[in-house]
C-alpha positions in Angstrom: 45.9 148.4 153.5 42.1 148.6 154.1 40.2 145.9 155.8 38.4 144.9 152.5 41.8 144.5 150.8 43.2 142.5 153.7 40.1 140.3 153.7 40.3 139.8 149.9 44.0 138.7 150.2 43.1 136.4 153.1 40.3 134.8 151.1 42.6 134.2 148.1 45.2 132.7 150.3 42.6 130.5 151.9 41.4 129.2 148.6 45.0 128.4 147.6 45.8 126.8 150.8 42.6 124.7 150.8 43.2 123.6 147.2 46.8 122.6 147.9 46.5 121.1 151.3 46.2 117.3 151.5 45.1 116.7 155.1 41.4 116.9 156.1 42.4 118.3 159.5 44.6 121.0 158.1 41.7 122.1 155.8 39.3 122.5 158.7 42.0 124.4 160.7 42.4 126.9 157.9 38.6 127.3 157.6 38.4 128.1 161.3 40.7 131.0 160.8 38.5 132.7 158.3 37.1 135.3 160.8 40.5 136.2 162.3 41.2 139.9 161.9 44.7 141.3 162.4 47.4 143.2 160.8 48.8 141.2 157.9 51.9 142.1 156.0 52.4 141.0 152.5 54.3 137.7 152.0 55.7 136.0 149.0 54.6 132.9 147.2 57.0 130.0 147.2 56.6 126.4 146.0 57.3 123.2 147.9 57.1 120.0 146.0 55.2 121.6 143.2 52.4 123.0 145.4 52.0 126.7 146.0 52.1 127.8 149.7 51.4 131.3 151.1 54.1 132.6 153.4 51.5 135.0 154.7 50.4 133.6 158.1 46.8 134.2 158.9 47.5 134.4 162.7 50.7 136.3 162.4 51.0 139.5 164.4 53.0 142.6 163.4 56.7 142.2 164.0 56.3 138.4 164.5 58.5 136.2 162.3 56.7 133.5 160.4 56.7 130.0 161.8 59.0 127.5 160.2 56.3 125.2 159.2 56.7 122.2 157.0 55.7 122.5 153.3 52.3 121.2 152.2 54.0 118.3 150.5 55.4 117.4 153.9 52.5 118.0 156.4 52.8 117.1 160.0 51.9 113.4 160.7 48.4 112.9 162.1 47.9 112.0 165.7 45.7 109.2 166.9 43.1 109.6 169.6 45.7 109.3 172.4 47.5 112.4 171.1 50.6 110.5 170.1 52.0 110.6 166.6 51.7 107.5 164.5 54.8 105.4 164.2 56.6 106.0 160.9 57.8 103.2 158.6 61.6 102.8 158.1 61.7 104.6 154.7 59.6 107.4 156.1 62.1 107.9 159.0 64.8 108.8 156.5 62.5 110.4 153.9 59.7 112.0 155.8 58.1 113.4 152.7 57.2 109.9 151.6 54.7 109.6 154.5 52.2 111.9 153.0 48.7 111.4 151.6 48.9 112.8 148.1 46.2 114.0 145.7 46.3 112.7 142.1 47.6 116.0 140.8 50.4 116.0 143.4 51.3 112.4 142.5 51.6 113.4 138.8 53.9 116.3 139.8 55.9 114.0 142.0 56.3 111.4 139.3 57.3 114.1 136.8 59.9 115.6 139.1 61.3 112.2 140.1 61.5 111.2 136.4 63.7 114.2 135.7 66.0 113.4 138.6 66.2 109.7 137.5 67.1 110.8 134.0 69.9 112.9 135.3 71.2 110.1 137.5 71.0 107.6 134.6 72.9 110.0 132.4 75.8 110.4 134.9 75.8 106.9 136.3 75.1 104.8 133.1 75.2 106.7 129.8 78.3 108.9 130.3 80.5 106.2 132.1 79.5 103.7 129.4 80.4 106.1 126.6 83.7 107.0 128.4 84.6 103.3 128.8 83.8 102.6 125.1 85.9 105.5 123.9 88.8 104.5 126.2 88.7 100.9 124.8 88.7 102.3 121.2 91.7 104.5 122.0 93.6 101.5 123.4 92.6 99.2 120.5 93.7 101.7 117.9 97.2 101.9 119.4 97.7 105.6 118.5 101.3 106.4 119.1 102.3 109.6 121.0 98.8 110.6 121.6 97.1 111.2 124.9 93.6 110.0 125.7 92.5 113.6 126.5 93.7 114.7 123.0 91.7 111.8 121.6 88.6 112.9 123.5 89.0 116.6 122.7 89.4 115.7 118.9 86.2 113.6 118.9 84.3 116.2 120.9 85.4 119.0 118.5 84.5 116.8 115.5 81.1 116.1 117.0 80.5 119.8 117.7 81.5 120.8 114.1 79.6 118.1 112.3 76.3 118.2 114.3 76.0 122.0 114.6 72.9 123.2 116.4 72.0 119.6 117.4 75.3 119.4 119.4 74.6 122.7 121.1 71.1 121.6 122.0 72.4 118.4 123.4 74.9 120.2 125.6 72.3 122.6 126.8 69.9 119.8 127.7 72.6 117.8 129.5 73.7 120.9 131.4 70.2 121.8 132.5 69.6 118.2 133.5 72.8 118.0 135.5 72.1 121.3 137.3 68.6 120.3 138.2 69.4 116.8 139.3 72.4 117.5 141.6 70.8 120.7 142.9 67.6 118.9 143.8 69.4 116.0 145.5 71.7 118.3 147.5 68.8 120.4 148.6 66.9 117.3 149.7 69.8 115.9 151.6 70.6 119.1 153.5 67.0 120.1 154.3 65.3 116.7 154.4 62.6 118.0 152.2 61.2 116.5 149.0 63.7 116.4 146.1 60.8 117.6 143.9 60.6 120.7 146.0 64.4 121.0 145.6 63.9 120.7 141.8 61.5 123.6 141.9 63.8 125.7 144.1 66.8 125.1 141.8 64.6 126.3 138.9 63.7 129.5 140.9 67.3 130.2 141.9 68.7 129.5 138.5 66.2 131.6 136.6 65.9 134.8 138.7 66.8 136.6 141.9 66.0 134.7 145.1 65.6 137.8 147.3 62.3 137.7 149.2 60.0 140.6 148.6 59.3 140.9 152.4 63.0 141.5 153.2 64.3 144.8 154.5 65.3 147.6 152.3 69.0 147.2 153.0 68.7 143.5 152.3 66.9 144.2 149.0 69.5 146.7 147.9 72.4 144.3 148.7 70.5 141.5 147.0 69.9 143.5 143.8 73.5 144.6 143.5 74.7 141.1 144.3 72.4 139.7 141.6 73.6 142.2 139.0 77.2 141.4 139.8 76.5 137.7 139.6 74.9 138.3 136.2 78.0 140.2 135.0 80.3 137.4 136.2 78.0 134.9 134.6 78.0 136.7 131.3 81.8 136.9 131.5 82.0 133.2 132.2 79.6 132.3 129.4 81.5 134.5 126.9 84.8 132.8 127.9 83.3 129.4 127.6 81.6 130.3 124.3 84.9 131.7 122.9 86.7 128.5 123.9 84.2 126.2 122.2 83.9 128.5 119.2 87.7 128.5 118.7 87.8 124.7 118.9 84.9 124.3 116.6 86.3 126.8 114.1 89.7 125.0 114.2 87.9 121.8 113.4 85.9 123.4 110.6 89.0 124.9 109.1 91.0 121.7 109.5 93.6 123.2 111.8 93.2 120.7 114.6 95.0 117.3 114.3 93.1 114.1 113.7 93.3 111.7 116.7 92.3 108.4 115.1 93.6 104.9 114.7 92.8 102.0 112.5 91.4 104.4 109.9 91.9 104.9 106.2 93.9 107.9 104.8 93.2 109.1 101.3 95.8 111.5 99.9 94.7 113.9 97.1 91.3 115.0 95.8 90.0 114.8 92.3 86.8 114.1 90.4 87.4 110.4 90.8 87.6 110.7 94.6 83.8 110.5 94.9 83.6 106.9 93.6 86.6 105.9 95.8 84.9 107.2 99.0 81.6 105.5 98.1 83.4 102.2 97.5 85.2 102.5 100.8 81.8 103.1 102.5 80.6 99.8 101.1 83.7 97.9 102.2 82.7 97.1 105.8 79.4 96.7 107.7 80.7 98.9 110.5 81.1 102.6 109.9 84.7 103.4 108.9 86.7 106.6 109.4 88.4 108.0 106.3 90.8 111.0 106.6 91.1 112.9 103.3 94.2 115.1 102.9 93.8 117.5 100.0 95.6 120.7 98.9 92.6 123.0 98.6 91.1 124.5 101.8 89.0 122.2 103.8 85.8 124.1 103.2 86.4 124.1 99.4 87.0 120.3 99.4 83.9 119.6 101.5 81.8 121.8 99.2 83.1 119.9 96.2 82.2 116.6 97.8 78.8 117.8 98.7 78.2 119.2 95.3 79.0 115.8 93.7 76.2 114.2 95.8 78.7 111.8 97.3 77.0 109.0 99.3 78.9 108.9 102.7 76.4 106.7 104.6 79.0 104.1 105.5 81.8 106.6 106.3 82.9 109.1 108.9 84.8 111.5 106.6 87.3 113.9 108.1 88.9 116.5 105.7 92.2 118.3 106.3 94.1 120.6 104.0 97.8 119.9 103.3 100.4 118.4 101.1 100.9 114.7 100.8 104.6 115.0 100.7 104.9 117.0 104.0 105.2 114.8 107.1 103.6 117.5 109.3 100.4 117.4 107.2 100.6 113.5 107.1 100.8 113.5 110.9 97.8 115.9 110.9 95.7 113.1 109.5 97.4 110.5 111.7 99.0 108.6 108.8 101.3 106.9 111.2 98.4 105.1 113.0 96.3 104.4 109.8 95.3 100.9 108.8 95.9 101.9 105.2 96.9 104.8 103.0 95.6 105.4 99.4 97.4 107.7 97.0 95.3 108.1 93.9 96.3 109.5 90.5 95.4 113.2 89.9 93.8 113.5 86.4 94.3 117.3 86.3 98.0 116.8 86.2 100.1 115.2 83.5 101.1 111.6 84.0 104.6 112.7 84.9 103.5 115.3 87.4 101.0 112.9 89.0 103.7 110.2 89.5 106.1 112.9 90.8 103.6 113.8 93.6 103.3 110.1 94.4 107.1 109.7 94.7 107.2 112.6 97.2 104.5 111.1 99.4 106.1 107.6 99.3 109.5 109.0 100.2 108.1 111.0 103.2 106.2 107.9 104.4 109.3 105.8 104.1 111.4 108.4 106.0 109.0 108.2 108.9 108.4 104.4 108.5 104.6 105.1 108.3 102.2 103.5 108.7 103.6 101.9 111.8 101.5 98.7 112.1 102.9 95.6 110.5 99.5 94.9 108.8 99.2 98.4 107.4 100.3 99.2 103.8 100.0 101.9 101.1 97.9 101.5 98.0 99.2 103.6 95.1 97.8 104.3 91.6 100.5 104.6 89.0 99.9 106.8 86.0 102.8 105.5 83.9 103.4 101.7 83.8 107.2 102.2 83.6 107.1 103.8 87.1 105.4 100.8 88.7 108.5 98.9 89.8 110.1 102.2 90.9 107.2 103.0 93.2 107.4 99.5 94.8 111.1 100.0 95.5 110.7 103.4 97.2 108.8 101.9 100.2 109.2 98.1 99.8 107.0 95.7 101.7 104.6 98.5 102.4 103.5 99.5 98.9 101.0 97.9 96.5 100.8 99.5 93.1 97.7 99.5 90.8 98.3 100.5 87.2 95.4 102.2 85.5 96.9 101.8 82.0 96.0 98.1 82.1 92.3 99.0 81.7 93.0 99.7 78.0 93.6 95.9 77.6 90.3 95.2 79.2 88.5 97.5 76.7 90.2 95.8 73.8 89.2 92.4 75.2 85.6 93.7 75.6 85.6 94.7 71.9 86.2 91.1 71.0 83.9 89.7 73.6 80.9 92.0 74.1 79.8 92.0 77.8 83.2 91.5 79.3 83.3 95.0 80.7 80.0 94.3 82.6 81.4 91.1 83.9 84.5 92.9 85.1 82.5 95.7 86.7 80.5 93.1 88.7 83.6 91.4 90.1 85.4 94.7 90.9 83.8 96.3 93.9 82.1 95.6 97.2 78.4 95.4 96.0 78.9 91.9 94.6 81.1 88.9 95.1 84.7 89.6 96.2 88.0 87.8 96.6 88.8 86.0 99.8 91.4 83.4 100.9 91.7 80.8 103.6 94.2 78.0 104.3 93.6 74.6 102.8 94.1 73.0 106.2 91.3 75.0 107.8 89.0 74.3 104.9 89.8 70.6 105.1 90.9 70.2 101.5 94.6 69.7 101.9 95.8 66.8 99.7 93.0 67.3 97.1 93.5 68.5 93.5 92.5 71.9 92.4 90.0 70.3 90.0 88.3 68.4 92.8 87.9 71.3 95.2 85.7 73.2 92.7 82.9 70.9 93.9 83.5 71.3 97.6 82.4 75.0 97.7 78.6 75.1 97.4 78.4 78.9 97.4 81.9 80.0 96.2 84.3 79.4 93.3 88.0 78.7 93.8 90.1 80.8 91.5 93.7 80.1 92.6 96.3 79.5 95.2 98.6 81.7 97.3 101.6 79.6 98.4 103.8 80.0 101.4 106.3 82.2 99.5 103.6 84.7 98.7 103.3 83.8 95.0 99.9 83.9 93.4 98.8 81.1 91.1 95.5 82.1 89.4 93.9 79.3 87.5 96.6 76.7 88.4 97.0 73.3 86.9 94.0 71.1 87.6 96.2 68.3 88.9 98.0 70.4 91.5 97.4 69.1 95.0 96.7 71.5 97.9 99.3 71.7 100.6 98.2 72.4 104.2 99.9 75.9 104.2 98.4 76.9 100.8 95.9 79.7 100.8 92.9 79.0 98.6 91.7 82.2 96.7 87.9 82.1 96.2 85.2 84.3 94.7 82.5 84.6 97.4 79.7 86.8 98.5 81.3 87.6 101.9 83.9 86.2 104.3 81.4 83.7 105.9 80.1 82.2 102.7 82.9 80.0 101.4 82.8 77.1 103.8 83.5 73.6 102.3 81.4 70.5 102.6 82.9 67.0 103.3 81.1 65.3 100.4 81.3 67.0 97.0 77.9 68.3 95.9 78.7 67.0 92.4 80.5 63.7 91.6 82.9 64.9 89.0 84.8 61.5 88.8 81.5 59.6 88.2 80.5 62.2 85.5 83.9 61.8 83.8 83.4 58.0 83.8 80.2 58.4 81.7 81.7 61.1 79.4 84.6 60.9 76.9 87.5 63.3 77.0 87.2 66.5 75.0 89.4 69.3 73.8 88.6 73.1 73.9 88.2 74.8 70.6 87.2 78.4 70.3 84.2 79.0 68.1 83.5 82.3 66.3 86.7 84.2 67.3 89.3 82.3 65.5 90.6 85.4 63.6 90.0 88.1 66.2 93.7 88.9 66.5 94.4 89.0 62.8 94.9 92.1 60.7 92.2 94.6 61.7 91.0 98.1 61.2 90.1 100.1 64.3 88.6 103.6 65.0 89.3 105.5 68.2 87.1 108.6 68.8 87.9 111.5 71.1 91.6 110.7 71.6 93.4 113.0 74.0 96.8 112.9 75.6 95.6 112.3 79.2 92.9 109.7 78.5 92.9 106.0 78.1 93.5 106.1 74.3 97.2 105.5 74.5 96.6 102.4 76.7 94.1 101.1 74.1 96.6 101.6 71.3 99.3 99.8 73.2 96.9 96.9 73.8 95.9 96.8 70.1 99.6 96.6 69.1 100.0 93.6 71.4 96.8 91.8 70.4 96.3 92.6 66.7 98.2 91.2 63.8 100.9 93.0 61.7 99.6 95.6 59.3 96.6 96.6 61.4 95.4 100.2 61.0 94.1 102.5 63.7 92.2 105.7 62.7 92.2 108.4 65.3 89.3 110.9 65.4 90.3 113.7 67.6 90.0 117.4 68.3 93.8 117.8 68.6 95.7 119.2 65.6 97.4 116.5 63.6 101.0 117.5 64.6 100.0 117.7 68.3 98.3 114.3 68.1 101.4 112.6 66.4 103.6 114.2 69.1 101.3 112.8 71.8 101.4 109.3 70.2 105.2 109.4 70.1 105.4 110.5 73.7 103.1 107.7 74.7 105.5 105.2 73.1 108.4 106.7 75.0 106.5 106.6 78.2 105.8 102.9 77.8 109.3 102.2 76.8 108.4 100.4 73.5 107.7 101.2 69.9 104.5 100.1 68.1 105.1 97.1 65.8 101.8 95.9 64.4 99.7 99.0 63.8 99.8 102.2 61.7 98.0 105.5 62.3 95.7 107.7 60.3 94.5 110.9 62.0 91.1 112.5 61.3 91.0 116.0 62.8 87.8 118.0 63.7 87.2 121.0 65.7 86.5 120.0 69.3 83.1 121.8 69.4 81.9 120.1 66.3 83.2 116.6 66.7 79.6 115.3 67.2 78.4 116.9 64.0 77.1 114.5 61.4 79.0 116.2 58.6 82.3 115.4 60.3 81.3 111.9 61.2 80.3 111.2 57.6 83.9 111.5 56.6 84.7 108.4 58.5 84.4 105.0 56.8 82.3 103.6 59.7 81.2 100.5 57.8 84.9 99.3 57.3 86.0 99.2 61.0 86.3 95.9 62.9 86.5 97.7 66.3 85.2 101.1 67.4 86.1 102.8 70.7 84.3 106.0 71.7 86.2 107.6 74.6 85.4 110.5 76.9 87.4 113.6 76.0 88.7 116.3 78.3 86.2 119.0 77.3 83.1 120.1 79.1 80.1 117.7 79.2 82.0 114.7 77.7 79.2 112.2 78.2 76.7 114.3 76.2 79.1 114.5 73.3 79.6 110.7 73.5 75.9 110.0 73.3 75.5 112.4 70.4 78.3 110.7 68.5 76.7 107.3 69.0 73.3 108.5 67.8 74.9 110.1 64.7 77.0 107.0 63.9 73.9 104.8 64.1 72.0 107.1 61.7 74.9 107.1 59.2 75.3 103.3 59.3 71.5 102.8 58.9 71.7 104.7 55.7 74.5 102.6 54.4 74.0 99.1 55.8 70.9 97.0 56.4 72.5 95.0 59.1 74.0 97.9 61.0 72.5 96.8 64.3 74.7 93.7 64.3 77.8 95.4 62.9 77.8 98.5 65.0 78.8 97.5 68.5 81.3 99.9 69.8 83.0 100.0 73.2 82.0 103.2 74.9 83.7 104.9 77.8 81.2 106.6 80.1 81.4 108.7 83.2 78.2 107.7 85.1 75.3 105.2 85.2 72.9 107.6 83.5 74.9 107.7 80.3 75.1 103.9 80.3 71.3 103.8 80.6 70.9 106.2 77.7 73.2 104.1 75.5 71.2 101.0 76.5 68.2 102.7 74.9 70.2 103.0 71.7 71.0 99.3 71.8 74.6 99.8 73.0 75.4 97.3 75.8 79.2 97.5 75.7 79.8 100.5 77.9 82.4 100.8 80.6 83.1 103.3 83.4 86.9 103.0 83.6 87.1 105.7 86.4 84.7 103.7 88.5 86.5 100.4 87.9 89.8 102.1 88.9 88.3 103.5 92.1 86.8 100.1 92.9 90.2 98.4 92.3 91.9 100.9 94.6 89.3 100.4 97.4 89.5 96.6 97.1 93.3 96.5 97.3 93.3 99.0 100.1 91.0 96.8 102.1 92.4 93.4 101.1 95.9 92.4 99.9 94.5 89.3 98.1 92.7 91.6 95.7 96.0 93.1 94.5 97.5 89.7 93.5 94.3 88.7 91.6 93.8 92.0 89.8 97.4 92.3 88.9 97.2 88.9 87.2 93.9 89.6 85.5 95.0 92.9 84.0 98.6 92.1 83.0 99.6 91.2 79.5 101.0 87.8 80.4 98.4 86.9 83.0 95.0 85.3 82.9 92.1 87.0 81.3 88.3 86.8 81.5 86.7 85.4 78.4 83.2 84.8 77.1 82.7 81.5 75.4 80.0 79.2 73.9 79.3 75.9 75.6 79.8 74.2 72.2 83.5 75.1 72.5 83.8 72.5 75.4 81.7 69.7 73.9 82.8 67.0 71.5 81.5 67.0 67.9 79.6 63.8 68.5 77.9 65.2 71.7 74.7 67.1 71.5 74.2 70.5 73.2 72.2 69.8 76.4 68.7 71.4 76.6 69.0 71.8 80.4 72.1 72.5 82.4 73.2 73.1 86.0 76.2 75.3 86.9 77.9 72.2 88.4 77.6 70.3 85.2 78.8 73.3 83.2 81.8 73.5 85.5 82.5 69.8 84.7 82.3 70.5 80.9 84.9 73.3 81.2 87.2 71.4 83.6 87.2 68.4 81.2 88.2 70.3 78.1 90.3 73.3 79.1 92.7 74.8 81.7 90.0 77.3 82.7 87.7 78.2 85.6 84.0 78.8 85.1 82.8 81.8 87.1 79.4 82.7 85.6 77.0 82.6 82.7 74.5 84.8 80.8 70.8 85.1 81.2 68.5 86.6 78.6 69.3 88.0 75.1 70.0 91.3 73.4 69.8 94.4 75.5 68.1 92.5 78.3 71.0 90.1 78.7 72.4 89.9 82.3 75.5 88.2 83.6 75.2 86.1 86.7 78.5 85.6 88.5 78.9 82.7 91.0 75.4 81.3 91.0 74.6 80.1 94.5 72.3 77.3 93.5 74.9 75.2 91.6 72.7 72.1 91.2 69.6 73.9 90.0 69.1 73.2 86.2 68.0 75.9 83.7 67.1 75.9 80.1 70.1 76.3 77.8 70.0 77.9 74.4 72.8 78.1 71.8 72.8 82.0 72.3 73.7 81.6 76.0 77.3 82.2 77.0 79.8 81.1 79.7 82.2 83.4 81.6 85.6 81.8 82.2 
């Protein structure tokens, strides 16, 4: 190397050293060496504490090894005038690199490096132990039988990797880099007593490239290169092995081959088009995120794609899908059915009623054979397709099975035809987005010994509906004079589990009110002949739909000689055979109604020329159902529009006369019908899903819903206030909900749960008003819900 080159290198190293050095004495010492000539051999640049230092010694002679001088972030302590080193503080004795005079840039580098190390320590000392402790407590609380904690952790890790995707890989990479840098820097600092920030840099250098010094001998370089290549090969092999392991676990989780290790979760058996609403309702059931394991026959990816395509809202759920049969115990164990808090077996609308119930029988028998679910508080909620199979399903797994019968919704639609608005009321009560059913012991509420009539005025934000006695018998709308026993459970309609506390003094003095009012008797106004001989039209009848349930309810509720016209795309012989099969399924023959079938081709049922053949103006009740063809809601809306046009050409008061009960499949169709002036629409699939979710989360809901939907139980009804007032009393111009409750309690064995607000298409139904003493204007068109 020429002298000019050596001088240039020396000058560059001088500038670097001066810019990096922090001591004034060291800077002058370097400047004094500027004129030193000698043989200099190339060195390599290394970093200490974030500051670049030249390993090339300006006073180094050929063949002389470089001095082991401290790094620039750890300069030698200054000496005072006596030539003695200054005494170090206690921290500096153990951490010499702290006793340094730093420049602002070095301080920033030090802060940055120490921040990384602190983050790594916090991750391993706080975050990971806390997470581990939380998961361990969850594992113990869930009481998962025959499962190890490591299986539980592996399952949750695989689920996290499969569900988060690239985010999970990025998190693992960041955590691994942080761990390597933190512990490498600390180990380096402890062994060399140098700055941990310097160790952080050295870890980075060693982890990213070969650490062989360029000034080493040829033999050393050759050995170092081959060693580095061998290390890279071993590293690649190790990385591929780890990658294959993670990929196999993730793929197993994606394909649903790994078992679910959960406890206190909900298991849903079977997937259909109605599962979407069921999952959404379960997501609203609790404030905390709930785990739901879905066991379906199609492959896991296909089921997940169908759920995603349906735009299912899963905000409140952790949904885990597995593929399998509900009647196979291995598949049920795959979704941890033994450790579940509840199991829901829904009806499959793609199968016939008999086939759907047969699948349910198999699942119940398998669960009974294993005595699953194990917990005493866990139970199975089953949807029954045929009412005759209800008692049989209960007997297959007694004390663990609650059966919900969807056929009873036909009775609700018939009631809604007589009382428009009843379906909206029922939809508000069924589900988790409004008021729900709760219960609490009379002793805890402080109402034991009081009558059921008096306790109605002890709940300022709830409405008592009935009693559950010590024998487990439900009494919905019991006698007003019945006194509460200490062990009785009071069933209330309330917003949540914390909003039905009682008050010591009634918010309304019912006894004083009765003292100033005479007794009265309930008399129904306007619907005296609603169950007499009638004529009914059922549109879009099909064998699998709710039409057969409506016909059975009509036969129970209508008078002898009533006629039912059936407008269907089924051939007449096939339709008659379906009606006969429906009677055999229900175990009874129709007594009060006769049939007349109007056949039309399925693709032209919404055509005006086919609808004109129906005597629309002669029907007392009209039911427009969803058929089993493609786009059923579009056909329903088209039929309604055509019927309105036909009636407008025949009748001047068609708006009042045409008020059908319309079965819809989504909220959009209901909004479209509202634009046509049709307010009596009902989504029976949504109501059924809500009922299943409510029963699955709360046993009390099963007793209440069974009573409300049964033929011999209580019913919701819409009445005028005039029905509860004496003839010599005037209708009040203003009324509070408490006073309206007093009017109803005085005249009838009924419970007031709400009232209407507004008129026509803008009418809304307010259930359980919270301000029960607040008065409002009352009009003759307003209605009560009892």
